[in-house]
PDB file of N, CA, C and O in Angstrom:
ATOM      1  N   UNK A   1      51.537 238.393 167.071  1.00  0.00           N
ATOM      2  CA  UNK A   1      52.442 238.690 165.941  1.00  0.00           C
ATOM      3  C   UNK A   1      51.731 238.537 164.630  1.00  0.00           C
ATOM      4  O   UNK A   1      51.040 237.538 164.431  1.00  0.00           O
ATOM      5  N   UNK A   2      51.857 239.420 163.780  1.00  0.00           N
ATOM      6  CA  UNK A   2      51.256 239.495 162.511  1.00  0.00           C
ATOM      7  C   UNK A   2      52.187 238.885 161.345  1.00  0.00           C
ATOM      8  O   UNK A   2      53.403 238.778 161.507  1.00  0.00           O
ATOM      9  N   UNK A   3      51.580 238.519 160.241  1.00  0.00           N
ATOM     10  CA  UNK A   3      52.349 238.206 159.143  1.00  0.00           C
ATOM     11  C   UNK A   3      52.980 239.408 158.580  1.00  0.00           C
ATOM     12  O   UNK A   3      52.364 240.474 158.618  1.00  0.00           O
ATOM     13  N   UNK A   4      54.145 239.335 158.064  1.00  0.00           N
ATOM     14  CA  UNK A   4      54.939 240.486 157.472  1.00  0.00           C
ATOM     15  C   UNK A   4      54.241 240.878 156.228  1.00  0.00           C
ATOM     16  O   UNK A   4      53.946 240.018 155.397  1.00  0.00           O
ATOM     17  N   UNK A   5      53.955 242.151 156.049  1.00  0.00           N
ATOM     18  CA  UNK A   5      53.308 242.677 154.834  1.00  0.00           C
ATOM     19  C   UNK A   5      54.355 242.943 153.790  1.00  0.00           C
ATOM     20  O   UNK A   5      55.516 243.189 154.115  1.00  0.00           O
ATOM     21  N   UNK A   6      53.948 242.896 152.506  1.00  0.00           N
ATOM     22  CA  UNK A   6      54.947 243.213 151.428  1.00  0.00           C
ATOM     23  C   UNK A   6      55.415 244.627 151.576  1.00  0.00           C
ATOM     24  O   UNK A   6      54.771 245.489 152.175  1.00  0.00           O
ATOM     25  N   UNK A   7      56.584 244.819 150.993  1.00  0.00           N
ATOM     26  CA  UNK A   7      57.206 246.162 151.080  1.00  0.00           C
ATOM     27  C   UNK A   7      56.350 247.241 150.505  1.00  0.00           C
ATOM     28  O   UNK A   7      55.748 247.062 149.447  1.00  0.00           O
ATOM     29  N   UNK A   8      56.285 248.308 151.148  1.00  0.00           N
ATOM     30  CA  UNK A   8      55.450 249.546 150.822  1.00  0.00           C
ATOM     31  C   UNK A   8      53.913 249.072 150.628  1.00  0.00           C
ATOM     32  O   UNK A   8      53.239 249.557 149.719  1.00  0.00           O
ATOM     33  N   UNK A   9      53.451 248.222 151.407  1.00  0.00           N
ATOM     34  CA  UNK A   9      52.011 247.798 151.290  1.00  0.00           C
ATOM     35  C   UNK A   9      51.147 248.914 151.756  1.00  0.00           C
ATOM     36  O   UNK A   9      50.009 249.009 151.297  1.00  0.00           O
ATOM     37  N   UNK A  10      51.608 249.798 152.663  1.00  0.00           N
ATOM     38  CA  UNK A  10      50.761 250.841 153.165  1.00  0.00           C
ATOM     39  C   UNK A  10      49.542 250.428 153.885  1.00  0.00           C
ATOM     40  O   UNK A  10      48.539 251.142 153.886  1.00  0.00           O
ATOM     41  N   UNK A  11      49.602 249.279 154.505  1.00  0.00           N
ATOM     42  CA  UNK A  11      48.539 248.724 155.223  1.00  0.00           C
ATOM     43  C   UNK A  11      48.928 248.730 156.725  1.00  0.00           C
ATOM     44  O   UNK A  11      50.105 248.718 157.084  1.00  0.00           O
ATOM     45  N   UNK A  12      47.911 248.750 157.558  1.00  0.00           N
ATOM     46  CA  UNK A  12      48.051 248.594 159.026  1.00  0.00           C
ATOM     47  C   UNK A  12      48.194 247.109 159.280  1.00  0.00           C
ATOM     48  O   UNK A  12      47.469 246.271 158.745  1.00  0.00           O
ATOM     49  N   UNK A  13      49.186 246.828 160.139  1.00  0.00           N
ATOM     50  CA  UNK A  13      49.275 245.420 160.613  1.00  0.00           C
ATOM     51  C   UNK A  13      48.002 245.069 161.291  1.00  0.00           C
ATOM     52  O   UNK A  13      47.539 245.838 162.134  1.00  0.00           O
ATOM     53  N   UNK A  14      47.391 243.933 160.972  1.00  0.00           N
ATOM     54  CA  UNK A  14      46.106 243.509 161.608  1.00  0.00           C
ATOM     55  C   UNK A  14      45.971 243.652 163.102  1.00  0.00           C
ATOM     56  O   UNK A  14      44.916 244.053 163.593  1.00  0.00           O
ATOM     57  N   UNK A  15      47.032 243.327 163.844  1.00  0.00           N
ATOM     58  CA  UNK A  15      46.955 243.369 165.338  1.00  0.00           C
ATOM     59  C   UNK A  15      46.882 244.735 165.824  1.00  0.00           C
ATOM     60  O   UNK A  15      46.524 244.938 166.984  1.00  0.00           O
ATOM     61  N   UNK A  16      47.220 245.786 164.970  1.00  0.00           N
ATOM     62  CA  UNK A  16      47.157 247.221 165.414  1.00  0.00           C
ATOM     63  C   UNK A  16      45.930 247.968 164.938  1.00  0.00           C
ATOM     64  O   UNK A  16      45.733 249.102 165.374  1.00  0.00           O
ATOM     65  N   UNK A  17      45.069 247.402 164.051  1.00  0.00           N
ATOM     66  CA  UNK A  17      43.962 248.067 163.526  1.00  0.00           C
ATOM     67  C   UNK A  17      43.036 248.688 164.540  1.00  0.00           C
ATOM     68  O   UNK A  17      42.682 249.858 164.398  1.00  0.00           O
ATOM     69  N   UNK A  18      42.629 247.960 165.555  1.00  0.00           N
ATOM     70  CA  UNK A  18      41.749 248.470 166.556  1.00  0.00           C
ATOM     71  C   UNK A  18      42.435 249.645 167.384  1.00  0.00           C
ATOM     72  O   UNK A  18      41.787 250.651 167.674  1.00  0.00           O
ATOM     73  N   UNK A  19      43.635 249.501 167.719  1.00  0.00           N
ATOM     74  CA  UNK A  19      44.347 250.576 168.386  1.00  0.00           C
ATOM     75  C   UNK A  19      44.512 251.818 167.652  1.00  0.00           C
ATOM     76  O   UNK A  19      44.356 252.911 168.196  1.00  0.00           O
ATOM     77  N   UNK A  20      44.855 251.665 166.307  1.00  0.00           N
ATOM     78  CA  UNK A  20      44.900 252.853 165.389  1.00  0.00           C
ATOM     79  C   UNK A  20      43.546 253.536 165.274  1.00  0.00           C
ATOM     80  O   UNK A  20      43.434 254.760 165.341  1.00  0.00           O
ATOM     81  N   UNK A  21      42.511 252.700 165.099  1.00  0.00           N
ATOM     82  CA  UNK A  21      41.137 253.324 165.058  1.00  0.00           C
ATOM     83  C   UNK A  21      40.868 254.145 166.266  1.00  0.00           C
ATOM     84  O   UNK A  21      40.415 255.286 166.173  1.00  0.00           O
ATOM     85  N   UNK A  22      41.155 253.548 167.448  1.00  0.00           N
ATOM     86  CA  UNK A  22      40.882 254.262 168.711  1.00  0.00           C
ATOM     87  C   UNK A  22      41.621 255.549 168.820  1.00  0.00           C
ATOM     88  O   UNK A  22      41.060 256.545 169.276  1.00  0.00           O
ATOM     89  N   UNK A  23      42.982 255.570 168.378  1.00  0.00           N
ATOM     90  CA  UNK A  23      43.784 256.756 168.363  1.00  0.00           C
ATOM     91  C   UNK A  23      43.289 257.806 167.527  1.00  0.00           C
ATOM     92  O   UNK A  23      43.224 258.968 167.930  1.00  0.00           O
ATOM     93  N   UNK A  24      42.910 257.423 166.295  1.00  0.00           N
ATOM     94  CA  UNK A  24      42.439 258.383 165.230  1.00  0.00           C
ATOM     95  C   UNK A  24      41.054 258.933 165.546  1.00  0.00           C
ATOM     96  O   UNK A  24      40.830 260.141 165.628  1.00  0.00           O
ATOM     97  N   UNK A  25      40.205 258.055 165.705  1.00  0.00           N
ATOM     98  CA  UNK A  25      38.705 258.497 165.813  1.00  0.00           C
ATOM     99  C   UNK A  25      38.383 258.910 167.174  1.00  0.00           C
ATOM    100  O   UNK A  25      37.787 259.975 167.335  1.00  0.00           O
ATOM    101  N   UNK A  26      38.716 258.176 168.187  1.00  0.00           N
ATOM    102  CA  UNK A  26      38.251 258.499 169.583  1.00  0.00           C
ATOM    103  C   UNK A  26      39.140 259.462 170.305  1.00  0.00           C
ATOM    104  O   UNK A  26      38.635 260.281 171.073  1.00  0.00           O
ATOM    105  N   UNK A  27      40.465 259.415 170.102  1.00  0.00           N
ATOM    106  CA  UNK A  27      41.411 260.253 170.865  1.00  0.00           C
ATOM    107  C   UNK A  27      41.917 261.433 170.093  1.00  0.00           C
ATOM    108  O   UNK A  27      42.579 262.305 170.655  1.00  0.00           O
ATOM    109  N   UNK A  28      41.597 261.485 168.718  1.00  0.00           N
ATOM    110  CA  UNK A  28      41.893 262.657 167.883  1.00  0.00           C
ATOM    111  C   UNK A  28      43.397 262.754 167.482  1.00  0.00           C
ATOM    112  O   UNK A  28      43.835 263.839 167.099  1.00  0.00           O
ATOM    113  N   UNK A  29      44.171 261.698 167.555  1.00  0.00           N
ATOM    114  CA  UNK A  29      45.578 261.727 167.018  1.00  0.00           C
ATOM    115  C   UNK A  29      45.479 261.520 165.488  1.00  0.00           C
ATOM    116  O   UNK A  29      44.504 261.018 164.930  1.00  0.00           O
ATOM    117  N   UNK A  30      46.570 261.954 164.889  1.00  0.00           N
ATOM    118  CA  UNK A  30      46.812 261.737 163.409  1.00  0.00           C
ATOM    119  C   UNK A  30      47.898 260.693 163.311  1.00  0.00           C
ATOM    120  O   UNK A  30      49.056 260.996 163.599  1.00  0.00           O
ATOM    121  N   UNK A  31      47.560 259.427 162.899  1.00  0.00           N
ATOM    122  CA  UNK A  31      48.637 258.436 162.789  1.00  0.00           C
ATOM    123  C   UNK A  31      49.327 258.600 161.505  1.00  0.00           C
ATOM    124  O   UNK A  31      48.720 258.729 160.442  1.00  0.00           O
ATOM    125  N   UNK A  32      50.568 258.595 161.614  1.00  0.00           N
ATOM    126  CA  UNK A  32      51.471 258.724 160.386  1.00  0.00           C
ATOM    127  C   UNK A  32      51.883 257.355 159.822  1.00  0.00           C
ATOM    128  O   UNK A  32      51.794 257.093 158.622  1.00  0.00           O
ATOM    129  N   UNK A  33      52.342 256.489 160.757  1.00  0.00           N
ATOM    130  CA  UNK A  33      52.834 255.202 160.352  1.00  0.00           C
ATOM    131  C   UNK A  33      52.873 254.235 161.601  1.00  0.00           C
ATOM    132  O   UNK A  33      52.813 254.683 162.747  1.00  0.00           O
ATOM    133  N   UNK A  34      52.970 252.968 161.340  1.00  0.00           N
ATOM    134  CA  UNK A  34      52.935 251.956 162.481  1.00  0.00           C
ATOM    135  C   UNK A  34      53.464 250.719 162.000  1.00  0.00           C
ATOM    136  O   UNK A  34      53.471 250.413 160.808  1.00  0.00           O
ATOM    137  N   UNK A  35      53.950 249.939 163.013  1.00  0.00           N
ATOM    138  CA  UNK A  35      54.463 248.520 162.748  1.00  0.00           C
ATOM    139  C   UNK A  35      54.326 247.801 164.002  1.00  0.00           C
ATOM    140  O   UNK A  35      54.622 248.354 165.061  1.00  0.00           O
ATOM    141  N   UNK A  36      53.878 246.550 163.956  1.00  0.00           N
ATOM    142  CA  UNK A  36      53.779 245.716 165.215  1.00  0.00           C
ATOM    143  C   UNK A  36      55.085 245.204 165.674  1.00  0.00           C
ATOM    144  O   UNK A  36      55.198 244.832 166.842  1.00  0.00           O
ATOM    145  N   UNK A  37      56.097 245.151 164.840  1.00  0.00           N
ATOM    146  CA  UNK A  37      57.497 244.604 165.129  1.00  0.00           C
ATOM    147  C   UNK A  37      57.555 243.196 164.755  1.00  0.00           C
ATOM    148  O   UNK A  37      58.652 242.639 164.738  1.00  0.00           O
ATOM    149  N   UNK A  38      56.468 242.547 164.448  1.00  0.00           N
ATOM    150  CA  UNK A  38      56.479 241.158 163.963  1.00  0.00           C
ATOM    151  C   UNK A  38      57.266 240.144 164.815  1.00  0.00           C
ATOM    152  O   UNK A  38      57.882 239.195 164.330  1.00  0.00           O
ATOM    153  N   UNK A  39      57.190 240.425 166.104  1.00  0.00           N
ATOM    154  CA  UNK A  39      57.867 239.520 167.027  1.00  0.00           C
ATOM    155  C   UNK A  39      59.367 239.710 167.263  1.00  0.00           C
ATOM    156  O   UNK A  39      59.988 239.025 168.075  1.00  0.00           O
ATOM    157  N   UNK A  40      59.932 240.688 166.501  1.00  0.00           N
ATOM    158  CA  UNK A  40      61.338 240.913 166.481  1.00  0.00           C
ATOM    159  C   UNK A  40      61.646 242.290 167.283  1.00  0.00           C
ATOM    160  O   UNK A  40      62.579 242.394 168.079  1.00  0.00           O
ATOM    161  N   UNK A  41      60.830 243.228 166.998  1.00  0.00           N
ATOM    162  CA  UNK A  41      61.035 244.527 167.610  1.00  0.00           C
ATOM    163  C   UNK A  41      59.661 244.915 168.350  1.00  0.00           C
ATOM    164  O   UNK A  41      58.614 244.319 168.099  1.00  0.00           O
ATOM    165  N   UNK A  42      59.745 245.900 169.228  1.00  0.00           N
ATOM    166  CA  UNK A  42      58.571 246.396 169.956  1.00  0.00           C
ATOM    167  C   UNK A  42      57.654 247.036 168.983  1.00  0.00           C
ATOM    168  O   UNK A  42      58.123 247.606 167.998  1.00  0.00           O
ATOM    169  N   UNK A  43      56.358 246.979 169.198  1.00  0.00           N
ATOM    170  CA  UNK A  43      55.437 247.787 168.284  1.00  0.00           C
ATOM    171  C   UNK A  43      55.664 249.225 168.373  1.00  0.00           C
ATOM    172  O   UNK A  43      55.990 249.726 169.449  1.00  0.00           O
ATOM    173  N   UNK A  44      55.508 249.963 167.260  1.00  0.00           N
ATOM    174  CA  UNK A  44      55.732 251.375 167.206  1.00  0.00           C
ATOM    175  C   UNK A  44      54.521 251.952 166.429  1.00  0.00           C
ATOM    176  O   UNK A  44      53.992 251.345 165.498  1.00  0.00           O
ATOM    177  N   UNK A  45      54.114 253.181 166.879  1.00  0.00           N
ATOM    178  CA  UNK A  45      53.041 253.934 166.248  1.00  0.00           C
ATOM    179  C   UNK A  45      53.543 255.400 166.184  1.00  0.00           C
ATOM    180  O   UNK A  45      53.837 255.986 167.226  1.00  0.00           O
ATOM    181  N   UNK A  46      53.639 255.960 165.050  1.00  0.00           N
ATOM    182  CA  UNK A  46      54.106 257.336 164.843  1.00  0.00           C
ATOM    183  C   UNK A  46      52.846 258.278 164.734  1.00  0.00           C
ATOM    184  O   UNK A  46      52.012 258.088 163.850  1.00  0.00           O
ATOM    185  N   UNK A  47      52.731 259.259 165.618  1.00  0.00           N
ATOM    186  CA  UNK A  47      51.596 260.136 165.461  1.00  0.00           C
ATOM    187  C   UNK A  47      52.071 261.624 165.386  1.00  0.00           C
ATOM    188  O   UNK A  47      53.163 261.994 165.816  1.00  0.00           O
ATOM    189  N   UNK A  48      51.172 262.417 164.817  1.00  0.00           N
ATOM    190  CA  UNK A  48      51.515 263.873 164.767  1.00  0.00           C
ATOM    191  C   UNK A  48      50.522 264.623 165.643  1.00  0.00           C
ATOM    192  O   UNK A  48      49.342 264.271 165.621  1.00  0.00           O
ATOM    193  N   UNK A  49      50.894 265.574 166.368  1.00  0.00           N
ATOM    194  CA  UNK A  49      50.012 266.273 167.271  1.00  0.00           C
ATOM    195  C   UNK A  49      49.511 267.560 166.560  1.00  0.00           C
ATOM    196  O   UNK A  49      49.812 267.822 165.396  1.00  0.00           O
ATOM    197  N   UNK A  50      48.746 268.322 167.321  1.00  0.00           N
ATOM    198  CA  UNK A  50      48.136 269.625 166.699  1.00  0.00           C
ATOM    199  C   UNK A  50      49.099 270.627 166.332  1.00  0.00           C
ATOM    200  O   UNK A  50      48.796 271.531 165.554  1.00  0.00           O
ATOM    201  N   UNK A  51      50.364 270.510 166.900  1.00  0.00           N
ATOM    202  CA  UNK A  51      51.430 271.496 166.592  1.00  0.00           C
ATOM    203  C   UNK A  51      52.260 270.983 165.403  1.00  0.00           C
ATOM    204  O   UNK A  51      53.174 271.677 164.958  1.00  0.00           O
ATOM    205  N   UNK A  52      51.965 269.801 164.888  1.00  0.00           N
ATOM    206  CA  UNK A  52      52.751 269.251 163.774  1.00  0.00           C
ATOM    207  C   UNK A  52      54.003 268.459 164.213  1.00  0.00           C
ATOM    208  O   UNK A  52      54.812 268.037 163.386  1.00  0.00           O
ATOM    209  N   UNK A  53      54.136 268.268 165.569  1.00  0.00           N
ATOM    210  CA  UNK A  53      55.281 267.512 166.014  1.00  0.00           C
ATOM    211  C   UNK A  53      54.957 266.036 165.890  1.00  0.00           C
ATOM    212  O   UNK A  53      53.833 265.587 166.113  1.00  0.00           O
ATOM    213  N   UNK A  54      56.036 265.281 165.509  1.00  0.00           N
ATOM    214  CA  UNK A  54      55.846 263.788 165.302  1.00  0.00           C
ATOM    215  C   UNK A  54      56.593 263.092 166.457  1.00  0.00           C
ATOM    216  O   UNK A  54      57.683 263.518 166.837  1.00  0.00           O
ATOM    217  N   UNK A  55      56.020 262.054 166.994  1.00  0.00           N
ATOM    218  CA  UNK A  55      56.652 261.319 167.979  1.00  0.00           C
ATOM    219  C   UNK A  55      56.192 259.820 167.896  1.00  0.00           C
ATOM    220  O   UNK A  55      55.146 259.491 167.338  1.00  0.00           O
ATOM    221  N   UNK A  56      57.031 258.962 168.479  1.00  0.00           N
ATOM    222  CA  UNK A  56      56.614 257.536 168.605  1.00  0.00           C
ATOM    223  C   UNK A  56      55.777 257.454 169.905  1.00  0.00           C
ATOM    224  O   UNK A  56      56.211 257.803 171.003  1.00  0.00           O
ATOM    225  N   UNK A  57      54.601 256.988 169.693  1.00  0.00           N
ATOM    226  CA  UNK A  57      53.577 256.991 170.780  1.00  0.00           C
ATOM    227  C   UNK A  57      54.012 256.249 172.068  1.00  0.00           C
ATOM    228  O   UNK A  57      53.891 256.812 173.156  1.00  0.00           O
ATOM    229  N   UNK A  58      54.483 255.080 171.974  1.00  0.00           N
ATOM    230  CA  UNK A  58      54.839 254.271 173.169  1.00  0.00           C
ATOM    231  C   UNK A  58      56.034 254.737 173.966  1.00  0.00           C
ATOM    232  O   UNK A  58      56.060 254.674 175.195  1.00  0.00           O
ATOM    233  N   UNK A  59      56.994 255.195 173.249  1.00  0.00           N
ATOM    234  CA  UNK A  59      58.329 255.676 173.904  1.00  0.00           C
ATOM    235  C   UNK A  59      58.332 257.130 174.100  1.00  0.00           C
ATOM    236  O   UNK A  59      59.181 257.653 174.821  1.00  0.00           O
ATOM    237  N   UNK A  60      57.335 257.880 173.435  1.00  0.00           N
ATOM    238  CA  UNK A  60      57.244 259.293 173.523  1.00  0.00           C
ATOM    239  C   UNK A  60      58.485 260.011 173.007  1.00  0.00           C
ATOM    240  O   UNK A  60      58.708 261.168 173.362  1.00  0.00           O
ATOM    241  N   UNK A  61      59.308 259.348 172.169  1.00  0.00           N
ATOM    242  CA  UNK A  61      60.397 259.940 171.520  1.00  0.00           C
ATOM    243  C   UNK A  61      60.148 260.851 170.384  1.00  0.00           C
ATOM    244  O   UNK A  61      59.642 260.400 169.357  1.00  0.00           O
ATOM    245  N   UNK A  62      60.463 262.093 170.488  1.00  0.00           N
ATOM    246  CA  UNK A  62      60.145 263.009 169.356  1.00  0.00           C
ATOM    247  C   UNK A  62      61.016 262.736 168.200  1.00  0.00           C
ATOM    248  O   UNK A  62      62.219 262.524 168.360  1.00  0.00           O
ATOM    249  N   UNK A  63      60.449 262.734 167.030  1.00  0.00           N
ATOM    250  CA  UNK A  63      61.126 262.459 165.769  1.00  0.00           C
ATOM    251  C   UNK A  63      61.206 263.754 164.930  1.00  0.00           C
ATOM    252  O   UNK A  63      60.715 264.811 165.325  1.00  0.00           O
ATOM    253  N   UNK A  64      61.831 263.621 163.788  1.00  0.00           N
ATOM    254  CA  UNK A  64      61.923 264.828 162.942  1.00  0.00           C
ATOM    255  C   UNK A  64      60.577 265.266 162.481  1.00  0.00           C
ATOM    256  O   UNK A  64      59.685 264.429 162.347  1.00  0.00           O
ATOM    257  N   UNK A  65      60.383 266.489 162.239  1.00  0.00           N
ATOM    258  CA  UNK A  65      59.117 267.088 161.785  1.00  0.00           C
ATOM    259  C   UNK A  65      58.653 266.382 160.565  1.00  0.00           C
ATOM    260  O   UNK A  65      59.418 265.854 159.758  1.00  0.00           O
ATOM    261  N   UNK A  66      57.268 266.401 160.465  1.00  0.00           N
ATOM    262  CA  UNK A  66      56.541 265.911 159.298  1.00  0.00           C
ATOM    263  C   UNK A  66      56.245 267.087 158.439  1.00  0.00           C
ATOM    264  O   UNK A  66      55.749 268.096 158.939  1.00  0.00           O
ATOM    265  N   UNK A  67      56.509 267.015 157.236  1.00  0.00           N
ATOM    266  CA  UNK A  67      56.282 268.117 156.221  1.00  0.00           C
ATOM    267  C   UNK A  67      55.091 267.788 155.395  1.00  0.00           C
ATOM    268  O   UNK A  67      55.228 266.916 154.536  1.00  0.00           O
ATOM    269  N   UNK A  68      53.983 268.351 155.536  1.00  0.00           N
ATOM    270  CA  UNK A  68      52.804 268.007 154.809  1.00  0.00           C
ATOM    271  C   UNK A  68      52.944 268.264 153.268  1.00  0.00           C
ATOM    272  O   UNK A  68      52.251 267.660 152.450  1.00  0.00           O
ATOM    273  N   UNK A  69      53.825 269.140 152.948  1.00  0.00           N
ATOM    274  CA  UNK A  69      53.963 269.493 151.545  1.00  0.00           C
ATOM    275  C   UNK A  69      54.658 268.407 150.734  1.00  0.00           C
ATOM    276  O   UNK A  69      54.493 268.277 149.521  1.00  0.00           O
ATOM    277  N   UNK A  70      55.505 267.578 151.536  1.00  0.00           N
ATOM    278  CA  UNK A  70      56.236 266.568 150.848  1.00  0.00           C
ATOM    279  C   UNK A  70      55.379 265.240 150.756  1.00  0.00           C
ATOM    280  O   UNK A  70      54.694 264.852 151.702  1.00  0.00           O
ATOM    281  N   UNK A  71      55.463 264.598 149.594  1.00  0.00           N
ATOM    282  CA  UNK A  71      54.744 263.283 149.505  1.00  0.00           C
ATOM    283  C   UNK A  71      55.806 262.146 149.815  1.00  0.00           C
ATOM    284  O   UNK A  71      57.013 262.370 149.903  1.00  0.00           O
ATOM    285  N   UNK A  72      55.246 260.963 149.962  1.00  0.00           N
ATOM    286  CA  UNK A  72      56.024 259.764 150.164  1.00  0.00           C
ATOM    287  C   UNK A  72      56.823 259.799 151.489  1.00  0.00           C
ATOM    288  O   UNK A  72      57.985 259.394 151.517  1.00  0.00           O
ATOM    289  N   UNK A  73      56.226 260.262 152.539  1.00  0.00           N
ATOM    290  CA  UNK A  73      56.859 260.280 153.816  1.00  0.00           C
ATOM    291  C   UNK A  73      56.472 259.103 154.742  1.00  0.00           C
ATOM    292  O   UNK A  73      56.896 259.055 155.897  1.00  0.00           O
ATOM    293  N   UNK A  74      55.672 258.164 154.227  1.00  0.00           N
ATOM    294  CA  UNK A  74      55.203 257.097 155.036  1.00  0.00           C
ATOM    295  C   UNK A  74      56.262 256.220 155.666  1.00  0.00           C
ATOM    296  O   UNK A  74      56.045 255.653 156.736  1.00  0.00           O
ATOM    297  N   UNK A  75      57.404 256.102 155.014  1.00  0.00           N
ATOM    298  CA  UNK A  75      58.474 255.266 155.558  1.00  0.00           C
ATOM    299  C   UNK A  75      59.657 256.074 156.010  1.00  0.00           C
ATOM    300  O   UNK A  75      60.706 255.479 156.255  1.00  0.00           O
ATOM    301  N   UNK A  76      59.581 257.367 156.141  1.00  0.00           N
ATOM    302  CA  UNK A  76      60.727 258.125 156.416  1.00  0.00           C
ATOM    303  C   UNK A  76      61.320 257.860 157.858  1.00  0.00           C
ATOM    304  O   UNK A  76      62.506 258.124 158.053  1.00  0.00           O
ATOM    305  N   UNK A  77      60.590 257.385 158.805  1.00  0.00           N
ATOM    306  CA  UNK A  77      61.028 257.155 160.074  1.00  0.00           C
ATOM    307  C   UNK A  77      61.541 255.731 160.346  1.00  0.00           C
ATOM    308  O   UNK A  77      62.257 255.509 161.322  1.00  0.00           O
ATOM    309  N   UNK A  78      61.184 254.789 159.505  1.00  0.00           N
ATOM    310  CA  UNK A  78      61.569 253.408 159.612  1.00  0.00           C
ATOM    311  C   UNK A  78      62.696 252.969 158.760  1.00  0.00           C
ATOM    312  O   UNK A  78      62.825 253.425 157.623  1.00  0.00           O
ATOM    313  N   UNK A  79      63.545 252.073 159.277  1.00  0.00           N
ATOM    314  CA  UNK A  79      64.633 251.415 158.515  1.00  0.00           C
ATOM    315  C   UNK A  79      64.226 249.974 158.413  1.00  0.00           C
ATOM    316  O   UNK A  79      63.495 249.440 159.248  1.00  0.00           O
ATOM    317  N   UNK A  80      64.743 249.332 157.318  1.00  0.00           N
ATOM    318  CA  UNK A  80      64.500 247.931 157.138  1.00  0.00           C
ATOM    319  C   UNK A  80      65.749 247.113 157.521  1.00  0.00           C
ATOM    320  O   UNK A  80      66.854 247.470 157.113  1.00  0.00           O
ATOM    321  N   UNK A  81      65.603 246.073 158.260  1.00  0.00           N
ATOM    322  CA  UNK A  81      66.702 245.193 158.648  1.00  0.00           C
ATOM    323  C   UNK A  81      66.859 244.164 157.532  1.00  0.00           C
ATOM    324  O   UNK A  81      66.124 244.151 156.544  1.00  0.00           O
ATOM    325  N   UNK A  82      67.845 243.312 157.738  1.00  0.00           N
ATOM    326  CA  UNK A  82      68.176 242.305 156.707  1.00  0.00           C
ATOM    327  C   UNK A  82      67.059 241.226 156.459  1.00  0.00           C
ATOM    328  O   UNK A  82      67.061 240.534 155.441  1.00  0.00           O
ATOM    329  N   UNK A  83      66.167 241.123 157.378  1.00  0.00           N
ATOM    330  CA  UNK A  83      65.071 240.259 157.140  1.00  0.00           C
ATOM    331  C   UNK A  83      63.812 240.908 156.613  1.00  0.00           C
ATOM    332  O   UNK A  83      62.766 240.272 156.479  1.00  0.00           O
ATOM    333  N   UNK A  84      63.940 242.219 156.310  1.00  0.00           N
ATOM    334  CA  UNK A  84      62.791 242.994 155.724  1.00  0.00           C
ATOM    335  C   UNK A  84      61.771 243.439 156.723  1.00  0.00           C
ATOM    336  O   UNK A  84      60.652 243.794 156.351  1.00  0.00           O
ATOM    337  N   UNK A  85      62.144 243.431 158.044  1.00  0.00           N
ATOM    338  CA  UNK A  85      61.262 243.978 159.070  1.00  0.00           C
ATOM    339  C   UNK A  85      61.708 245.386 159.389  1.00  0.00           C
ATOM    340  O   UNK A  85      62.900 245.683 159.478  1.00  0.00           O
ATOM    341  N   UNK A  86      60.687 246.273 159.564  1.00  0.00           N
ATOM    342  CA  UNK A  86      60.925 247.711 159.772  1.00  0.00           C
ATOM    343  C   UNK A  86      60.963 248.018 161.293  1.00  0.00           C
ATOM    344  O   UNK A  86      60.226 247.459 162.105  1.00  0.00           O
ATOM    345  N   UNK A  87      61.899 248.967 161.606  1.00  0.00           N
ATOM    346  CA  UNK A  87      62.090 249.374 162.994  1.00  0.00           C
ATOM    347  C   UNK A  87      62.445 250.827 163.011  1.00  0.00           C
ATOM    348  O   UNK A  87      62.886 251.334 161.980  1.00  0.00           O
ATOM    349  N   UNK A  88      62.289 251.542 164.098  1.00  0.00           N
ATOM    350  CA  UNK A  88      62.744 252.952 164.212  1.00  0.00           C
ATOM    351  C   UNK A  88      64.043 252.941 165.072  1.00  0.00           C
ATOM    352  O   UNK A  88      64.061 252.574 166.246  1.00  0.00           O
ATOM    353  N   UNK A  89      65.133 253.380 164.372  1.00  0.00           N
ATOM    354  CA  UNK A  89      66.398 253.336 165.117  1.00  0.00           C
ATOM    355  C   UNK A  89      66.410 254.068 166.405  1.00  0.00           C
ATOM    356  O   UNK A  89      66.953 253.531 167.371  1.00  0.00           O
ATOM    357  N   UNK A  90      65.862 255.248 166.520  1.00  0.00           N
ATOM    358  CA  UNK A  90      65.805 256.002 167.666  1.00  0.00           C
ATOM    359  C   UNK A  90      65.094 255.302 168.861  1.00  0.00           C
ATOM    360  O   UNK A  90      65.428 255.592 170.010  1.00  0.00           O
ATOM    361  N   UNK A  91      64.138 254.402 168.617  1.00  0.00           N
ATOM    362  CA  UNK A  91      63.468 253.617 169.689  1.00  0.00           C
ATOM    363  C   UNK A  91      64.230 252.415 170.032  1.00  0.00           C
ATOM    364  O   UNK A  91      64.107 251.948 171.165  1.00  0.00           O
ATOM    365  N   UNK A  92      65.019 251.853 169.158  1.00  0.00           N
ATOM    366  CA  UNK A  92      65.774 250.676 169.448  1.00  0.00           C
ATOM    367  C   UNK A  92      67.059 250.894 170.150  1.00  0.00           C
ATOM    368  O   UNK A  92      67.671 249.913 170.574  1.00  0.00           O
ATOM    369  N   UNK A  93      67.542 252.135 170.317  1.00  0.00           N
ATOM    370  CA  UNK A  93      68.750 252.424 171.021  1.00  0.00           C
ATOM    371  C   UNK A  93      68.688 252.210 172.439  1.00  0.00           C
ATOM    372  O   UNK A  93      69.675 252.428 173.140  1.00  0.00           O
TER     373      UNK A  93
END
């Protein structure tokens, strides 16, 4: 479990760095966002495939499309709970 990063830190949780590197460099995924869950939620990694479809990697749940023309989409899939920890509602159901 990692230390919670400040809001909008745009950093990768330290425990996911190697996995994100493997996904992006070795396997050719495009990582959009990620969170280790900080001991409260399951880890999540959002990736975009070659067709532009976005999904959560572990659960394989397809999420809303990612629009490259729009900026500030890094948190569009996550919600923040009362403790400031981010989660994906579709995955937690």
